[in-house]
C-alpha positions as CSV (number, residue, x, y, z in Angstrom):
1,M,0.0,0.0,0.0
2,N,1.2,3.5,-0.8
3,G,2.6,5.3,2.2
4,F,1.1,8.5,3.5
5,L,3.4,11.5,4.3
6,M,3.1,11.3,8.1
7,R,5.4,12.0,11.0
8,P,5.2,10.2,14.3
9,Q,5.9,12.1,17.5
10,A,8.6,11.0,19.9
11,Q,7.8,10.4,23.5
12,D,9.2,13.7,24.6
13,G,6.8,15.5,22.2
14,T,9.6,16.6,19.8
15,D,9.7,15.9,16.1
16,P,12.1,12.9,15.6
17,V,12.6,13.5,11.9
18,A,12.7,17.2,11.4
19,D,15.5,18.5,9.2
20,P,18.4,20.3,11.0
21,P,18.5,24.1,10.7
22,P,19.3,24.9,7.1
23,Q,22.8,26.0,6.1
24,V,22.5,29.6,5.1
25,L,24.6,31.6,2.6
26,G,25.8,34.8,4.0
27,D,23.0,37.3,4.7
28,N,20.5,35.5,2.5
29,C,18.7,34.0,5.5
30,I,15.1,34.9,5.9
31,M,13.3,31.6,6.4
32,D,13.4,29.3,9.5
33,N,13.2,25.6,9.3
34,T,9.6,24.9,8.2
35,D,9.6,21.2,7.5
36,L,6.4,19.5,8.3
37,A,5.9,18.2,11.9
38,P,3.1,17.3,14.2
39,D,1.0,20.1,15.7
40,T,2.1,20.8,19.3
41,G,-0.9,22.8,20.1
42,S,0.6,26.2,19.8
43,S,-0.2,28.7,17.1
44,A,2.0,28.8,14.0
45,Q,1.3,32.5,13.6
46,S,2.4,33.4,17.1
47,N,5.6,31.4,16.9
48,P,7.2,31.9,13.4
49,A,9.9,29.2,14.2
50,L,7.2,26.6,14.7
51,P,7.7,23.8,12.1
52,V,5.0,23.5,9.4
53,T,2.3,21.1,10.3
54,P,-0.5,19.7,8.2
55,F,-3.8,21.6,8.4
56,I,-6.4,19.8,10.4
57,F,-9.8,20.0,8.9
58,G,-11.5,20.7,12.3
59,S,-14.9,22.1,13.0
60,S,-15.1,25.8,12.5
61,T,-16.5,28.3,14.9
62,G,-19.5,29.3,12.8
63,D,-22.6,27.3,11.8
64,I,-22.3,25.1,8.8
65,S,-25.9,26.0,7.9
66,N,-27.0,24.4,4.7
67,L,-23.6,23.3,3.4
68,G,-24.3,19.6,3.5
69,S,-25.8,17.3,6.1
70,M,-22.9,16.8,8.6
71,Q,-24.1,14.1,11.0
72,L,-22.1,13.0,14.0
73,N,-21.1,9.3,14.1
74,G,-21.4,7.0,17.0
75,D,-18.2,8.3,18.6
76,G,-19.4,11.9,18.6
77,L,-17.0,12.8,15.7
78,N,-18.2,15.0,12.9
79,E,-17.4,13.0,9.7
80,L,-15.8,16.1,8.2
81,D,-13.6,16.8,11.2
82,L,-10.4,16.0,9.3
83,L,-8.2,15.6,11.2
84,D,-7.5,15.4,14.9
85,E,-4.2,14.7,16.4
86,N,-4.9,11.1,17.1
87,S,-6.5,10.3,13.7
88,S,-4.9,7.5,11.8
89,L,-5.0,9.6,8.6
90,A,-3.3,12.9,8.0
91,F,-2.8,15.0,4.9
92,H,0.7,16.5,4.7
93,D,2.1,17.8,1.5
94,F,0.4,15.0,-0.5
95,V,-3.2,13.9,-0.6
96,P,-3.0,10.2,0.1
97,S,-3.2,8.1,-3.1
98,Q,-6.3,6.3,-1.8
99,F,-8.2,9.5,-1.9
100,L,-7.4,9.8,-5.7
101,D,-9.2,6.6,-6.6
102,T,-12.3,7.6,-8.3
103,D,-13.7,4.1,-8.1
104,I,-14.4,4.8,-4.4
105,S,-16.4,7.8,-3.3
106,L,-14.9,10.4,-1.0
107,S,-17.8,9.7,1.4
108,E,-16.7,6.1,1.9
109,L,-13.1,7.0,2.2
110,L,-13.9,9.7,4.8
111,H,-16.1,7.2,6.7
112,Q,-13.3,4.6,6.8
113,S,-10.9,7.2,8.2
114,Y,-12.9,7.3,11.4
115,M,-12.5,3.6,12.1
116,P,-10.4,2.8,15.2
117,A,-6.7,2.7,14.3
118,H,-6.4,-1.1,14.9
119,L,-9.3,-1.7,12.4
120,N,-8.5,1.0,9.9
121,F,-7.0,-0.6,6.7
122,M,-5.8,2.9,5.7
123,V,-3.1,3.1,8.5
124,P,-0.2,4.5,6.5
125,E,3.2,3.0,6.0
126,F,6.0,5.4,7.0
127,P,7.8,6.7,3.9
128,A,11.5,6.5,3.7
129,A,11.7,10.1,2.5
130,L,10.7,11.3,6.0
131,A,12.3,8.5,8.1
132,E,16.0,9.1,7.5
133,S,16.8,10.8,10.7
134,Q,14.2,9.1,12.9
135,S,15.2,7.7,16.2
136,P,15.3,3.9,16.5
137,Q,12.5,4.0,19.1
138,A,10.1,5.8,16.8
139,R,10.9,3.9,13.6
140,P,8.1,1.8,12.2
141,H,8.6,-1.8,11.3
142,S,7.4,-1.5,7.7
143,P,10.3,-1.8,5.2
144,T,11.6,1.2,3.2
145,I,13.4,1.2,-0.1
146,H,16.9,2.4,-0.5
147,P,19.1,3.0,-3.6
148,G,20.6,-0.2,-4.9
149,Q,18.5,-2.4,-2.7
150,D,16.9,-5.6,-4.1
151,L,13.6,-6.2,-2.4
152,N,14.4,-9.9,-2.1
153,S,17.7,-9.3,-0.4
154,A,18.4,-9.9,3.3
155,A,16.7,-7.7,5.9
156,S,19.9,-6.0,7.0
157,P,19.5,-2.2,6.4
158,P,21.1,-1.1,3.2
159,P,22.9,2.2,2.7
160,K,20.8,5.2,1.9
161,I,21.4,8.0,-0.6
162,P,24.0,10.1,1.3
163,S,22.4,13.3,2.7
164,I,23.8,16.7,2.3
165,D,23.2,17.1,6.1
166,N,26.1,14.7,6.9
167,Q,28.6,15.5,4.3
168,H,31.0,17.1,6.8
169,T,30.6,14.8,9.8
170,S,33.8,12.8,9.4
171,H,36.6,14.5,11.2
172,S,39.2,12.6,9.2
173,D,37.9,14.3,6.1
174,L,37.3,17.7,7.6
175,A,40.4,19.3,6.1
176,D,39.7,17.7,2.7
177,D,36.0,18.6,2.7
178,T,36.5,22.3,3.5
179,T,36.1,24.6,0.5
180,D,35.9,28.3,0.0
181,K,32.6,30.0,-0.7
182,P,32.0,29.7,-4.4
183,W,30.9,33.3,-4.7
184,A,34.0,34.8,-3.1
185,V,35.9,36.9,-5.6
186,S,39.6,37.1,-4.8
187,T,41.8,40.0,-5.9
188,S,43.5,37.8,-8.6
189,A,40.1,36.6,-9.8
190,Y,38.8,40.1,-10.1
191,Q,41.9,41.1,-12.1
192,A,41.4,38.2,-14.4
193,I,37.8,39.3,-15.0
194,S,38.9,42.8,-15.7
195,N,41.4,41.6,-18.2
196,K,38.8,39.5,-20.1
197,L,36.5,42.5,-20.1
198,L,39.1,44.6,-21.8
199,H,39.2,42.2,-24.7
200,S,35.4,42.5,-25.0
201,K,35.4,46.3,-24.7
202,P,34.5,46.9,-28.4
203,I,31.4,44.6,-28.0
204,L,30.3,46.6,-25.0
205,S,31.0,50.0,-26.4
206,T,27.3,50.7,-26.9
207,L,26.6,50.2,-23.2
208,T,27.8,53.6,-22.2
209,E,26.6,53.4,-18.6
210,F,28.1,50.1,-17.8
211,S,31.1,49.6,-15.5
212,L,32.4,46.5,-13.9
213,P,30.9,46.2,-10.4
214,S,33.4,46.3,-7.5
215,R,34.8,43.1,-6.2
216,Y,32.5,43.1,-3.2
217,T,29.4,44.0,-5.2
218,L,30.2,41.2,-7.7
219,A,30.6,38.7,-4.8
220,R,27.2,39.9,-3.4
221,Y,25.5,39.2,-6.7
222,L,27.1,35.8,-7.0
223,E,26.0,35.0,-3.5
224,G,22.5,36.1,-4.4
225,Y,22.5,33.5,-7.2
226,F,24.0,30.6,-5.2
227,G,21.9,31.4,-2.2
228,G,18.7,31.9,-4.1
229,F,18.2,30.4,-7.5
230,H,20.9,27.8,-7.7
231,H,19.3,25.2,-5.4
232,H,16.1,25.4,-7.5
233,L,18.0,24.2,-10.5
234,P,21.5,22.9,-9.4
235,F,23.4,22.4,-12.6
236,L,26.5,24.3,-11.7
237,H,29.3,22.5,-9.8
238,L,29.9,24.7,-6.7
239,P,33.1,23.0,-5.4
240,S,35.0,23.7,-8.7
241,F,33.4,27.0,-9.5
242,D,36.0,29.9,-9.8
243,P,34.7,33.3,-10.8
244,G,38.0,34.2,-12.3
245,K,38.0,31.2,-14.7
246,V,34.4,31.1,-16.0
247,E,33.5,32.7,-19.3
248,L,32.2,36.2,-19.1
249,E,28.8,35.3,-20.4
250,L,28.2,32.9,-17.6
251,L,29.7,35.2,-15.0
252,F,27.4,38.1,-16.0
253,A,24.3,35.8,-16.2
254,L,24.9,34.7,-12.6
255,A,25.4,38.3,-11.6
256,A,22.2,39.4,-13.3
257,L,20.0,36.8,-11.6
258,G,21.9,37.2,-8.3
259,A,21.3,40.9,-8.3
260,L,17.6,40.2,-8.8
261,Y,17.6,38.0,-5.7
262,R,19.2,41.0,-3.9
263,F,16.3,43.2,-5.1
264,E,18.7,45.4,-7.1
265,K,16.5,45.2,-10.2
266,A,18.1,48.1,-12.2
267,R,21.6,46.5,-11.8
268,A,20.2,43.1,-12.6
269,Y,18.8,44.3,-16.0
270,Q,22.1,46.1,-16.7
271,M,24.0,42.8,-16.1
272,Y,21.5,41.1,-18.3
273,G,22.2,43.6,-21.1
274,V,25.9,43.0,-20.9
275,C,25.5,39.2,-21.0
276,R,23.1,39.4,-24.0
277,S,25.6,41.6,-25.9
278,L,28.3,39.1,-25.3
279,I,26.1,36.2,-26.4
280,D,24.8,38.0,-29.4
281,E,28.3,38.9,-30.5
282,R,29.4,35.2,-30.2
283,M,26.4,34.1,-32.2
284,K,27.1,36.8,-34.8
285,I,30.7,35.6,-35.2
286,H,29.4,32.0,-35.5
287,R,26.8,33.0,-38.1
288,Q,29.4,34.9,-40.2
289,Q,31.8,31.9,-40.1
290,T,29.0,29.5,-41.1
291,I,27.8,31.7,-44.0
292,A,31.4,32.1,-45.2
293,Q,31.9,28.3,-45.2
294,V,28.6,27.5,-47.0
295,T,29.2,30.3,-49.5
296,A,32.6,28.8,-50.3
297,L,31.1,25.3,-50.6
298,A,28.3,26.6,-52.9
299,A,30.9,28.2,-55.2
300,T,32.8,24.9,-55.3
301,D,29.6,23.0,-56.1
302,T,28.8,25.4,-58.9
303,V,32.2,24.7,-60.5
304,R,31.7,21.0,-60.1
305,S,28.2,21.0,-61.5
306,A,29.6,22.4,-64.7
307,A,31.7,19.3,-65.1
308,H,28.4,17.3,-65.4
309,S,29.9,14.5,-63.5
310,P,27.4,12.5,-61.3
311,Y,30.2,11.2,-59.2
312,Y,32.2,14.4,-58.8
313,A,30.2,15.3,-55.6
314,R,31.7,12.3,-53.9
315,T,35.3,13.3,-54.2
316,P,37.4,13.6,-51.1
317,Q,37.6,17.3,-51.5
318,H,33.9,17.7,-51.3
319,A,33.7,15.4,-48.3
320,I,36.4,17.5,-46.5
321,A,34.4,20.7,-47.3
322,S,31.2,19.2,-45.9
323,V,33.0,18.2,-42.7
324,A,34.3,21.8,-42.3
325,V,30.7,23.1,-42.4
326,S,29.4,20.4,-40.0
327,E,32.2,21.1,-37.5
328,A,31.5,24.9,-37.4
329,P,31.8,25.9,-33.7
330,Y,28.7,26.3,-31.7
331,P,28.5,27.8,-28.1
332,T,30.4,26.1,-25.4
333,L,28.8,24.5,-22.4
334,Q,29.3,27.6,-20.2
335,Q,27.7,29.8,-22.9
336,V,24.7,27.5,-23.0
337,Q,24.5,27.6,-19.2
338,A,24.5,31.4,-19.4
339,M,21.6,31.3,-21.9
340,I,19.6,28.9,-19.7
341,I,20.0,31.2,-16.7
342,L,18.9,34.3,-18.8
343,M,16.0,32.3,-20.3
344,A,14.8,31.3,-16.8
345,M,15.3,34.8,-15.4
346,T,13.5,36.7,-18.2
347,A,10.6,34.2,-18.3
348,W,9.4,35.6,-15.0
349,C,10.2,39.3,-15.6
350,E,8.2,42.1,-17.3
351,E,6.4,41.2,-20.6
352,P,9.0,42.6,-23.0
353,L,11.6,40.4,-21.4
354,V,9.3,37.4,-21.5
355,R,9.2,37.7,-25.3
356,E,13.0,37.6,-25.2
357,S,12.9,34.5,-23.1
358,L,10.6,32.7,-25.5
359,A,12.8,33.8,-28.5
360,M,16.0,32.7,-26.7
361,S,14.5,29.3,-26.1
362,S,14.6,28.3,-29.7
363,H,18.4,28.9,-29.8
364,V,18.9,27.0,-26.5
365,A,16.9,24.1,-27.9
366,V,19.2,23.9,-30.9
367,F,22.3,24.1,-28.7
368,V,21.2,21.4,-26.3
369,R,20.6,19.1,-29.2
370,C,24.1,19.8,-30.4
371,L,25.4,19.0,-26.9
372,G,23.7,15.6,-27.1
373,I,20.5,15.6,-25.2
374,H,19.2,13.0,-27.6
375,Q,22.2,10.6,-27.0
376,D,22.6,7.9,-24.4
377,D,25.3,9.0,-22.0
378,T,25.4,5.9,-19.7
379,I,28.7,5.5,-17.9
380,I,28.1,2.1,-16.3
381,G,31.2,0.0,-16.2
382,Q,33.5,3.0,-16.9
383,E,36.1,3.9,-14.3
384,M,36.1,7.7,-14.1
385,E,38.2,10.2,-12.2
386,W,36.3,12.7,-10.1
387,S,37.1,15.6,-12.5
388,A,35.9,13.6,-15.5
389,W,32.7,12.6,-13.6
390,V,32.0,16.2,-12.7
391,A,32.3,17.3,-16.3
392,H,30.0,14.5,-17.4
393,E,27.4,15.1,-14.6
394,E,27.5,18.9,-15.2
395,L,26.6,18.4,-18.9
396,R,23.8,16.0,-18.0
397,R,22.4,18.4,-15.4
398,T,22.6,21.3,-17.8
399,L,20.7,19.5,-20.5
400,L,18.0,18.5,-18.0
401,A,17.9,22.1,-16.7
402,A,17.1,23.3,-20.2
403,Y,14.4,20.6,-20.5
404,V,12.8,21.8,-17.2
405,C,12.9,25.5,-18.3
406,F,11.2,24.6,-21.6
407,N,8.5,22.8,-19.6
408,L,8.0,25.7,-17.3
409,Q,7.5,28.0,-20.2
410,S,4.9,25.6,-21.6
411,I,3.1,25.3,-18.3
412,T,3.0,29.1,-17.8
413,F,2.3,30.4,-21.3
414,N,0.4,27.4,-22.8
415,I,2.8,26.9,-25.6
416,P,4.4,23.7,-26.9
417,P,7.6,22.7,-25.2
418,M,10.8,23.2,-27.2
419,I,12.1,19.8,-26.3
420,L,9.8,16.7,-26.0
421,S,10.4,14.1,-23.4
422,Q,11.1,11.4,-25.9
423,E,14.1,13.4,-27.2
424,V,15.8,13.2,-23.8
425,A,17.9,10.1,-24.0
426,I,20.4,11.0,-21.4
427,C,20.5,9.4,-17.9
428,L,19.0,10.7,-14.7
429,P,21.3,12.8,-12.5
430,S,23.1,11.6,-9.4
431,C,22.2,12.6,-5.9
432,E,23.1,16.0,-4.4
433,A,25.6,14.6,-1.9
434,E,27.8,13.2,-4.8
435,W,27.3,16.3,-6.8
436,N,28.3,18.7,-4.0
437,A,31.2,16.6,-2.7
438,P,34.1,19.0,-2.3
439,S,36.9,16.4,-2.9
440,S,37.6,13.2,-4.7
441,A,37.8,11.2,-1.5
442,T,34.4,12.5,-0.3
443,W,32.9,11.9,-3.7
444,Q,34.2,8.3,-3.7
445,R,32.7,7.7,-0.3
446,H,29.3,9.0,-1.2
447,R,29.3,7.2,-4.5
448,A,30.1,3.9,-2.8
449,Q,27.3,4.5,-0.3
450,S,24.6,5.6,-2.7
451,R,25.1,2.8,-5.4
452,L,22.7,4.7,-7.7
453,R,22.0,2.9,-10.9
454,E,22.3,4.7,-14.3
455,R,18.8,5.0,-15.6
456,S,17.7,6.5,-18.9
457,F,15.3,9.4,-18.5
458,T,12.9,8.2,-21.3
459,T,13.0,4.6,-20.1
460,T,12.2,5.6,-16.5
461,L,9.5,8.0,-17.6
462,D,7.9,5.3,-19.8
463,Q,7.8,3.0,-16.7
464,L,6.0,5.7,-14.8
465,L,3.5,6.3,-17.6
466,M,2.7,2.6,-17.6
467,G,2.0,2.8,-13.9
468,Q,5.0,0.7,-12.9
469,S,7.1,1.4,-9.8
470,I,10.6,2.7,-10.4
471,S,11.8,2.3,-6.9
472,D,11.6,-1.5,-6.7
473,K,15.4,-1.8,-7.3
474,G,16.4,1.4,-5.5
475,A,15.4,5.0,-5.3
476,V,16.4,7.8,-7.6
477,S,17.7,11.3,-6.7
478,G,15.6,14.3,-5.9
479,F,16.6,16.0,-9.1
480,S,15.5,12.9,-11.0
481,N,12.0,12.9,-9.4
482,Y,11.7,16.6,-10.2
483,A,12.6,16.0,-13.9
484,L,10.2,13.0,-14.1
485,I,7.2,14.9,-12.8
486,H,7.9,17.5,-15.5
487,G,7.7,14.6,-18.0
488,I,4.2,13.6,-16.7
489,V,3.0,17.2,-16.8
490,Q,4.2,17.5,-20.4
491,K,2.3,14.3,-21.3
492,I,-0.9,15.8,-19.9
493,F,-0.4,19.0,-22.0
494,L,0.1,17.0,-25.2
495,D,-2.8,14.7,-24.5
496,R,-5.1,17.6,-24.0
497,Q,-3.9,19.2,-27.2
498,A,-4.5,15.9,-29.1
499,A,-8.0,15.4,-27.6
500,G,-9.3,18.9,-28.0
501,Y,-10.5,21.2,-25.3
502,H,-14.3,20.8,-25.3
503,V,-14.8,17.0,-25.9
504,Q,-12.7,15.5,-23.1
505,G,-15.7,14.8,-20.8
506,L,-17.3,12.7,-23.6
507,S,-14.2,11.1,-25.1
508,Q,-13.5,7.5,-24.3
509,T,-9.9,8.0,-25.4
510,W,-9.5,10.8,-22.9
511,S,-11.0,8.7,-20.1
512,M,-8.5,6.0,-20.7
513,S,-5.7,8.5,-20.8
514,L,-7.0,10.0,-17.5
515,K,-6.9,6.6,-15.8
516,S,-3.4,5.7,-17.0
517,T,-2.0,9.1,-16.0
518,E,-3.5,8.8,-12.5
519,K,-1.6,5.6,-12.2
520,A,1.5,7.3,-13.4
521,L,1.1,10.0,-10.8
522,G,0.7,7.4,-8.1
523,A,3.8,5.6,-9.2
524,W,5.7,8.9,-9.1
525,Q,4.4,9.7,-5.7
526,R,5.8,6.4,-4.4
527,S,9.2,7.2,-5.9
528,W,9.1,10.6,-4.2
529,E,8.4,8.9,-0.8
530,A,11.2,6.4,-1.4
531,T,13.8,9.0,-2.0
532,T,15.8,10.2,1.1
533,E,16.4,13.5,-0.6
534,S,12.7,14.3,-0.7
535,T,11.8,17.0,1.8
536,L,8.9,19.3,2.4
537,N,11.2,22.1,3.6
538,P,12.4,24.5,0.9
539,S,15.2,25.7,3.2
540,S,16.5,22.2,3.9
541,P,20.1,21.5,3.1
542,K,18.8,18.8,0.8
543,G,17.5,21.6,-1.4
544,P,14.0,22.7,-2.5
545,L,13.5,20.3,-5.5
546,G,11.4,17.9,-3.5
547,F,9.2,20.7,-2.3
548,S,8.9,22.2,-5.8
549,A,8.0,18.8,-7.2
550,T,4.9,18.6,-4.9
551,A,3.5,21.8,-6.5
552,L,3.9,20.1,-9.9
553,L,2.2,17.0,-8.6
554,R,-0.8,19.1,-7.6
555,L,-0.7,20.9,-10.9
556,A,-0.7,17.6,-12.8
557,H,-3.8,16.4,-10.9
558,I,-5.5,19.7,-11.6
559,R,-4.7,19.8,-15.3
560,L,-5.6,16.2,-15.7
561,N,-9.1,16.7,-14.5
562,A,-9.9,20.3,-15.6
563,N,-9.1,22.3,-18.7
564,L,-7.9,25.7,-17.5
565,G,-7.0,27.3,-20.8
566,A,-8.6,30.5,-19.7
567,C,-6.2,30.6,-16.7
568,R,-3.5,32.0,-19.1
569,D,-5.5,35.3,-19.3
570,L,-5.3,35.6,-15.5
571,I,-1.5,36.1,-15.7
572,S,-1.9,39.3,-17.7
573,G,-3.2,41.2,-14.6
574,D,-5.7,42.9,-17.0
575,P,-9.0,43.4,-15.0
576,E,-11.1,43.0,-18.1
577,R,-9.5,39.8,-19.3
578,I,-9.7,38.5,-15.7
579,R,-13.4,39.4,-15.6
580,Q,-14.0,37.5,-18.9
581,A,-12.1,34.5,-17.7
582,C,-14.1,34.3,-14.4
583,T,-17.6,35.1,-15.9
584,N,-17.6,33.4,-19.3
585,T,-18.1,29.8,-18.5
586,Q,-17.5,28.8,-22.1
587,L,-13.8,29.7,-21.7
588,C,-13.4,27.0,-19.0
589,P,-16.2,24.4,-19.2
590,L,-16.3,22.0,-16.2
591,I,-17.9,18.6,-16.1
592,R,-18.7,17.7,-12.5
593,S,-17.5,14.2,-11.9
594,P,-15.6,12.1,-9.3
595,S,-12.4,12.9,-11.2
596,L,-13.0,16.6,-10.9
597,D,-13.7,16.1,-7.2
598,R,-10.1,14.8,-6.8
599,A,-8.7,17.9,-8.4
600,I,-10.8,20.1,-6.1
601,L,-9.4,18.0,-3.2
602,Q,-5.9,18.9,-4.3
603,C,-6.8,22.6,-4.4
604,I,-8.3,22.5,-0.9
605,H,-5.2,20.7,0.4
606,A,-2.9,23.3,-1.2
607,L,-4.7,26.1,0.5
608,S,-4.8,24.2,3.9
609,I,-1.0,24.3,4.2
610,P,-0.5,28.1,4.3
611,I,-3.6,28.5,6.4
612,R,-2.1,26.1,8.9
613,I,1.2,27.9,9.0
614,G,-0.4,31.3,9.1
615,I,-1.1,33.3,5.9
616,P,0.6,36.6,7.2
617,Y,3.7,34.6,8.1
618,V,3.7,32.8,4.7
619,A,3.2,36.0,2.8
620,R,6.1,37.8,4.6
621,T,8.7,35.0,4.8
622,Q,8.0,31.8,2.9
623,T,7.1,33.0,-0.6
624,L,10.6,34.5,-1.0
625,H,12.0,31.0,-1.0
626,W,9.3,29.2,-2.9
627,S,9.7,28.5,-6.6
628,T,7.6,29.9,-9.4
629,E,5.9,26.4,-9.6
630,H,4.1,27.3,-6.4
631,S,2.8,30.6,-7.8
632,I,1.5,28.9,-10.9
633,C,-0.1,26.1,-8.8
634,Y,-1.8,28.6,-6.5
635,L,-3.2,30.6,-9.4
636,E,-4.7,27.5,-11.0
637,C,-6.0,26.2,-7.7
638,A,-7.7,29.5,-7.0
639,F,-9.2,29.7,-10.5
640,L,-10.4,26.1,-10.4
641,L,-12.0,26.4,-7.0
642,T,-13.7,29.6,-8.1
643,R,-15.1,28.1,-11.3
644,W,-16.2,24.9,-9.5
645,M,-18.0,26.8,-6.8
646,Q,-19.7,28.9,-9.5
647,E,-21.0,25.7,-11.1
648,A,-22.1,24.3,-7.7
649,A,-23.9,27.5,-6.8
650,E,-25.8,27.5,-10.1
651,A,-26.8,23.8,-9.6
652,V,-28.0,24.6,-6.1
653,R,-29.9,27.7,-7.3
654,V,-31.8,25.5,-9.8
655,G,-32.3,22.2,-7.8
656,G,-31.3,22.9,-4.2
657,M,-28.6,21.1,-2.2
658,A,-30.0,17.8,-3.5
659,A,-28.5,18.7,-6.9
660,L,-25.0,18.2,-5.5
661,R,-23.6,14.8,-4.9
662,D,-22.7,13.8,-1.4
663,D,-19.0,14.1,-2.2
664,E,-19.4,17.7,-3.5
665,Q,-21.3,18.7,-0.4
666,K,-18.4,17.4,1.7
667,L,-15.9,19.3,-0.3
668,L,-17.9,22.5,0.2
669,A,-18.0,21.8,3.9
670,M,-14.2,21.3,4.0
671,M,-13.8,24.7,2.4
672,R,-16.2,26.2,4.9
673,N,-14.0,24.9,7.7
674,L,-10.9,26.2,6.0
675,V,-12.3,29.7,5.9
676,G,-13.4,29.3,9.6
677,E,-9.9,28.4,10.5
678,N,-8.8,31.8,9.2
679,N,-11.4,33.6,11.4
680,L,-13.5,34.5,8.4
681,K,-17.2,34.1,8.9
682,V,-19.0,34.2,5.6
683,V,-22.0,32.0,6.0
684,D,-25.3,33.7,6.9
685,S,-27.9,31.2,7.8
686,N,-30.6,33.6,6.5
687,E,-29.3,33.4,3.0
688,D,-30.1,30.7,0.5
689,P,-27.4,28.0,0.0
690,A,-26.5,29.2,-3.5
691,M,-25.6,32.7,-2.1
692,Q,-23.6,31.0,0.7
693,I,-21.5,29.2,-1.8
694,C,-20.9,32.4,-3.7
695,R,-19.7,34.1,-0.5
696,L,-17.5,31.1,0.2
697,A,-15.9,31.4,-3.2
698,A,-15.2,35.1,-2.7
699,A,-13.6,34.4,0.7
700,M,-11.5,31.6,-0.7
701,A,-10.3,33.9,-3.5
702,R,-9.3,36.5,-0.9
703,L,-7.3,34.0,1.0
704,W,-5.3,33.1,-2.1
705,A,-4.7,36.7,-2.8
706,D,-3.4,37.3,0.7
707,I,-1.0,34.4,0.4
708,S,0.5,35.9,-2.8
709,S,0.6,39.5,-1.5
710,G,4.0,39.2,0.1
711,I,7.6,39.8,-1.1
712,H,8.6,38.2,-4.4
713,V,11.8,38.2,-6.4
714,F,10.1,38.0,-9.9
715,H,7.6,40.2,-11.5
716,F,5.6,37.2,-12.6
717,E,4.8,36.3,-9.0
718,H,3.7,39.8,-8.4
719,R,1.4,39.6,-11.4
720,V,-0.1,36.4,-10.0
721,G,-0.8,38.2,-6.8
722,M,-2.4,41.1,-8.6
723,S,-4.5,38.6,-10.6
724,L,-5.7,36.8,-7.5
725,S,-6.6,40.1,-5.9
726,A,-8.6,41.1,-9.0
727,I,-10.5,37.8,-8.9
728,A,-11.3,38.4,-5.2
729,D,-12.4,41.9,-5.9
730,L,-14.6,40.8,-8.8
731,L,-16.3,38.1,-6.7
732,E,-16.8,40.4,-3.7
733,S,-18.3,43.1,-6.0
734,E,-20.8,40.6,-7.3
735,L,-22.0,40.0,-3.7
736,S,-22.5,43.7,-3.0
737,P,-26.1,45.0,-3.3
738,S,-26.6,46.8,-6.5
């Protein structure tokens, strides 16, 4: 049975598996440890350092009124009081897989959750992802999966993927493991950068206001990148990074994005302009060389064609000329890395820069194909030195980073991805402990411990899409899980494009695709749980990839069960376009069904987490460290909930509460309890049920807007917040008396 994401509590009341305090980079420390842990009874809002806990769907302070018949069971428990501290079922960052099975009604699943623990068949197994630091007394007896482990092997505990947390625990390796901060710019490195910049002075002559930042300013920008964006897409090798040795394009790309993370927007855009000028000049030189070569070849072909010899084109001279053209230089790996960083940065900036990001993506797609994203790069059986392995792994991670960025563009802007999953023939990346090992000795120790198998991305993704487990013979890395969920989301996008937007509810083909994709998501969730790098804390030393992947999982469930094409208009921030998207039901037709109920359940759970932590606290501290995936997920959750409640209100207006299925009434009651947890009383017992649902929709939209009202690095996240506020304003205005 699939494990739930639960944490037991130690006898002393402490969390036995919470992550240690995160390692912080310089002054870029805003967020405390917020990994999920049991509720200790104190308020998360009053204690900002309190670990994140799952929201408990408890009874609210107000009357439920007409929102469903909520009878008490024999034990005096309200069947919608999910969940009390002693319940055998708890929703953490995932909705349990059992609740996504549309063959069983939510009512039945909720009823089963109130059975005594010793009778409840849904008592969860403890996932390996959350058990790695658990005390022996608290560890469950259920088996967990570790990398390299055969399920039929002896019961002795196998080694786990080495954690970033314990990289420096060996005193014998302490001196070998100690490395300088990668963003530090020494005097000699700064001089080397200045010298390289002098050679590029003609290229930058048009940038009259540009001057090289001081050594300390440059270090601050690099620290902003490595302390902010890097962990969301870790394709640069920190232990070997040297600011004085990297190419200028990469250096200024890092400085541009790092300055944005330091909220120095003007300087960030200036660095972006410098980097683009350097890249454009390199591409111009490459284009001139290519044109010169093909022009010379064309002239030679013209002379040869005059000889009227059908065999003349196969002469060695012609072959040599063809090779010269095919071997024309293309950008180096570091130049491609610079373009990926700029592409990711500008995708979330103001609209003119978004267009540059989309235009740049076509060049990056060509370059990553040239670098071999479509080729098998397996290294099984090959003995490699650390330096050679680092170069190989960095290329692999860079290519996957490009694939991820293309998918994020597709998710956000509803455009086809530039690289399809079936083109990605490279293997999945290694674990973060190996990647961040500061020395050859440390790397060899971690590599021997992890025993990760080389796995092709496409082969592993195909296994998931067939609903097969990929963790039977060992877990994969956190980066691998993150890339794989992108592959599933891409499949959903392509399936919807193939099936059409308005016939999916009636299409047998789509119904079959829906079922198979639900199985794929369940298999992926099991892989996430089996990976020791998975964490629900974005500030964990293990990195935020596991946390970001959970947002994509929710997004996959939402897009699988609802077509939100109109949601793209919400990103614009234009009030009129938002009004059309929210009021024109033809733009987002919904078919109420058990599958849609599951998507609504995902949305409710997504909202429950920031409510449990405390919305003001989340808005002021957490959103700075959350990825753009969470902003996209929140926008689509808010829009889907709004549209679904509009449909429910209309059904109730025509046929009363009996027009809603029992599961739908329970979902409405859950949302009512969520609003009550945030001290918002929106239900007036004197109003008809349809109006109560409309008020509930407006209150929910306001909660989403409040969550997104905090501090953000990217303009895109600010636009999402503005759009959510516009939705809330619109719904609230419709409730006001005319």
